[in-house]
C-alpha positions in Angstrom: -10.4 -26.8 -79.0 -12.2 -27.3 -75.8 -8.9 -27.2 -73.9 -7.9 -24.0 -75.6 -11.3 -22.4 -74.7 -11.0 -23.5 -71.2 -7.5 -22.1 -70.9 -8.7 -18.8 -72.4 -11.6 -18.7 -69.9 -9.2 -19.3 -67.0 -6.9 -16.6 -68.3 -9.8 -14.1 -68.5 -10.9 -15.0 -65.0 -7.4 -14.6 -63.7 -7.1 -11.2 -65.5 -10.4 -10.0 -64.0 -9.3 -11.2 -60.6 -5.9 -9.4 -60.9 -7.7 -6.2 -62.0 -10.0 -6.4 -59.0 -7.1 -7.2 -56.6 -5.3 -4.1 -58.0 -7.9 -1.7 -56.5 -6.5 0.2 -53.5 -7.6 -1.5 -50.3 -6.1 0.7 -47.6 -7.7 3.5 -45.4 -9.3 6.6 -46.9 -9.2 10.2 -45.8 -12.2 12.1 -47.0 -10.9 15.6 -47.3 -14.1 17.3 -48.5 -17.2 16.2 -46.6 -20.4 18.2 -45.8 -23.1 17.3 -43.3 -25.5 20.1 -44.1 -28.8 20.7 -42.4 -30.9 19.2 -45.2 -29.0 15.9 -45.0 -29.5 15.3 -41.3 -33.1 14.0 -41.4 -32.8 11.5 -44.3 -29.2 10.6 -43.3 -28.9 10.6 -39.5 -25.5 10.2 -37.9 -25.8 6.4 -37.7 -26.4 6.3 -41.5 -23.5 8.5 -42.6 -21.1 6.9 -40.2 -22.1 3.5 -41.5 -21.3 4.6 -45.0 -17.9 5.9 -43.9 -17.1 2.7 -41.9 -18.0 0.2 -44.7 -15.9 2.1 -47.2 -12.8 2.3 -45.0 -13.0 6.0 -44.4 -11.0 6.6 -41.3 -10.9 10.4 -41.2 -12.8 13.3 -42.6 -12.5 17.1 -43.1 -16.0 18.0 -41.9 -17.4 21.4 -43.0 -21.2 22.0 -42.9 -23.9 24.6 -43.5 -24.4 25.7 -40.7 -21.5 24.5 -38.6 -23.8 22.5 -36.3 -23.5 19.5 -38.6 -19.8 19.4 -38.1 -20.1 19.8 -34.3 -22.6 16.9 -34.2 -20.2 14.6 -36.0 -17.4 15.7 -33.7 -19.4 15.3 -30.5 -21.1 11.9 -31.2 -19.8 8.8 -29.4 -21.0 7.0 -32.5 -18.2 8.7 -34.5 -15.5 7.4 -32.2 -17.1 3.9 -32.2 -17.0 3.9 -36.0 -13.3 4.7 -35.9 -13.7 8.0 -37.7 -11.5 11.0 -36.8 -13.2 14.4 -37.5 -11.0 17.3 -38.6 -13.4 20.2 -38.2 -13.4 23.3 -40.4 -15.4 26.5 -39.9 -17.7 26.9 -42.9 -18.4 30.5 -43.8 -22.1 29.8 -44.5 -24.9 30.1 -42.1 -27.4 29.7 -44.9 -27.4 29.6 -48.7 -27.6 33.4 -49.0 -24.0 33.6 -47.6 -22.5 31.9 -50.6 -22.8 35.1 -52.7 -21.8 37.6 -50.1 -19.4 36.2 -47.5 -16.3 37.9 -48.9 -17.5 41.3 -47.9 -19.8 40.5 -45.0 -18.2 41.6 -41.7 -20.7 39.4 -39.8 -19.1 36.3 -41.4 -15.7 37.4 -40.0 -17.3 37.8 -36.5 -18.9 34.4 -36.8 -15.6 32.8 -37.7 -13.9 34.4 -34.8 -16.7 33.1 -32.4 -16.5 29.6 -33.8 -12.7 29.5 -33.5 -13.0 30.6 -29.9 -15.6 27.9 -29.1 -14.1 25.0 -30.9 -15.7 21.5 -31.0 -16.0 18.4 -28.9 -13.2 17.0 -31.1 -10.9 19.9 -30.3 -10.2 23.2 -32.0 -11.3 24.0 -35.6 -8.4 23.2 -37.9 -9.3 25.2 -41.0 -11.7 27.5 -42.9 -14.0 26.6 -45.7 -15.2 25.3 -48.0 -16.0 28.6 -49.5 -16.9 29.6 -53.1 -15.9 32.4 -55.3 -17.9 32.5 -58.5 -16.1 35.7 -59.5 -12.4 35.4 -58.9 -12.1 39.2 -58.3 -14.0 38.7 -55.1 -10.9 37.1 -53.6 -9.9 40.7 -52.9 -13.1 41.5 -50.9 -12.4 43.0 -47.5 -13.5 39.9 -45.5 -11.8 37.5 -47.9 -8.5 39.4 -47.4 -8.9 39.4 -43.6 -9.7 35.7 -43.5 -6.7 34.7 -45.6 -4.4 36.6 -43.3 -6.1 35.1 -40.3 -5.7 31.6 -41.6 -2.0 32.0 -42.1 -1.6 33.7 -38.7 -3.4 30.9 -36.9 -2.0 28.1 -39.1 -5.4 27.1 -40.3 -5.9 25.2 -43.5 -8.2 26.7 -46.1 -10.6 24.7 -48.4 -11.4 26.9 -51.4 -13.8 26.3 -54.3 -12.2 28.7 -56.8 -10.6 29.0 -60.2 -6.8 29.3 -60.8 -7.0 33.1 -61.0 -8.4 33.3 -57.5 -5.7 31.0 -56.2 -3.1 33.7 -57.0 -5.3 36.5 -55.5 -6.0 34.6 -52.3 -2.3 33.7 -51.9 -1.4 37.4 -52.4 -3.6 38.3 -49.4 -1.4 36.5 -46.9 1.7 37.9 -45.2 3.9 35.3 -46.9 2.3 35.8 -50.3 1.2 32.2 -50.3 4.4 30.5 -49.3 3.1 29.5 -45.9 -0.7 29.1 -46.4 -2.0 25.6 -46.4 -4.7 25.9 -49.1 -6.6 22.9 -50.2 -7.9 23.5 -53.7 -11.4 22.0 -53.9 -11.7 19.9 -57.1 -8.2 21.1 -58.0 -9.9 23.9 -59.9 -13.4 24.7 -61.0 -13.9 24.8 -64.7 -11.2 22.2 -65.3 -7.9 24.1 -65.1 -5.5 22.3 -67.3 -3.0 19.9 -65.7 -0.2 22.2 -66.9 -1.7 25.1 -65.0 -2.1 23.0 -61.9 1.6 22.0 -62.2 2.5 25.7 -62.5 0.6 26.7 -59.3 2.0 23.7 -57.4 5.5 24.8 -58.3 4.7 28.4 -57.2 3.0 27.6 -53.9 4.7 24.9 -51.9 1.8 24.1 -49.5 -1.0 24.2 -52.1 -2.8 20.8 -52.3 -5.4 19.5 -54.7 -8.6 17.8 -53.6 -9.9 15.6 -56.5 -13.7 15.3 -56.3 -15.5 16.5 -59.5 -12.2 16.9 -61.2 -12.8 17.0 -65.0 -10.3 15.0 -67.1 -9.0 12.9 -64.1 -10.2 9.6 -65.3 -10.8 8.0 -68.7 -12.5 4.8 -69.9 -12.9 2.2 -67.3 -12.4 4.6 -64.4 -8.6 4.6 -64.8 -6.5 7.7 -64.7 -6.0 9.8 -67.8 -2.3 9.9 -68.8 -1.7 13.6 -68.0 -3.2 13.4 -64.6 -1.5 10.2 -63.8 1.8 11.9 -64.6 0.8 14.9 -62.4 0.0 12.6 -59.4 3.3 10.8 -59.8 5.1 14.2 -60.0 3.4 15.5 -56.8 2.5 12.4 -54.8 2.4 14.4 -51.5 0.1 17.2 -52.8 -3.3 15.5 -53.6 -6.2 14.2 -51.5 -9.6 12.7 -52.3 -13.0 13.9 -51.1 -16.7 13.0 -51.4 -18.2 16.6 -51.5 -21.5 15.6 -50.1 -23.0 19.0 -51.0 -26.4 17.5 -51.9 -28.2 14.5 -50.4 -27.7 12.5 -53.6 -24.0 12.4 -52.9 -24.7 10.5 -49.7 -26.8 8.0 -51.6 -23.9 7.3 -53.9 -21.1 7.5 -51.3 -20.2 3.8 -51.8 -19.8 4.3 -55.5 -17.7 7.4 -55.0 -15.3 5.6 -52.8 -15.2 2.6 -55.1 -14.3 4.9 -58.0 -11.4 6.3 -56.0 -10.2 2.8 -55.1 -10.3 1.9 -58.8 -8.0 4.6 -60.1 -5.8 4.6 -57.0 -5.1 1.0 -58.0 -3.6 2.4 -61.2 -0.8 4.0 -59.2 2.3 2.6 -57.4 1.2 1.3 -54.0 3.2 4.0 -52.1 1.7 6.8 -54.2 -1.8 5.4 -53.8 -1.5 5.2 -50.1 -0.2 8.8 -49.9 -3.1 10.3 -51.9 -5.7 8.0 -50.2 -4.6 8.5 -46.6 -1.1 9.7 -45.8 -1.3 13.3 -47.1 -4.4 14.2 -45.2 -3.3 12.3 -42.1 0.1 14.0 -42.1 -1.4 17.5 -42.7 -3.5 17.2 -39.6 -1.5 14.7 -37.5 -4.1 12.0 -37.6 -3.0 8.6 -36.5 
């Protein structure tokens, strides 16, 4: 009896060790990171870079309100010392009031043009966003239309917090009708667009990519992938990325837990697929080594 109990205990320990070992352990590309003005006092650069470094985050898409936060990350020698590559995006918000009006505010378009002309210490801006559309019809606002055309013209990626209806509208506002626009869909759909609808849009727009923070239905009990989402990630291994979405300071406090959660469900995928979603897709998109 004692021998059987001991053998069972050893088996349980081995199982737990195997489960832990299955967690993805490679580099991470954080494709949705904000360093907003209200974060900079409680979380100075040394703090946020330490959080990235200890979690194996080797590159980030930085977009901040205002853009000064992104420029600070790009310019700091601490960033390079931490081994973090900054991919800077122009955020469309100077302040919170811009969230609700950017799509028709000509001064936003002028600000974007000025930021693109200036660039950052890490080089030119590589994309636009994150921006929000709480009403999908506003994707046809005059400034929204101009910015989508500009993004395609200048080969800028776009990070958009929108629903599935707005994806179609934004894509229609590009010269190629969405066939050449590199659009990163924040959260792979607000409101929880069904996996079947995501599949449909991925098939329709060859450069559409899904960022997976806050994605409803992605994981089930134990932090593992839900079956329909696991199937979708396996079908489109080159089309998904992860992100922290540090839109409020609490997200910085839980940065370790967010990255651990990703490592857990990434371990539920074949190693090559996990590596693509965790790192390769973002690195390839922006030529990060």
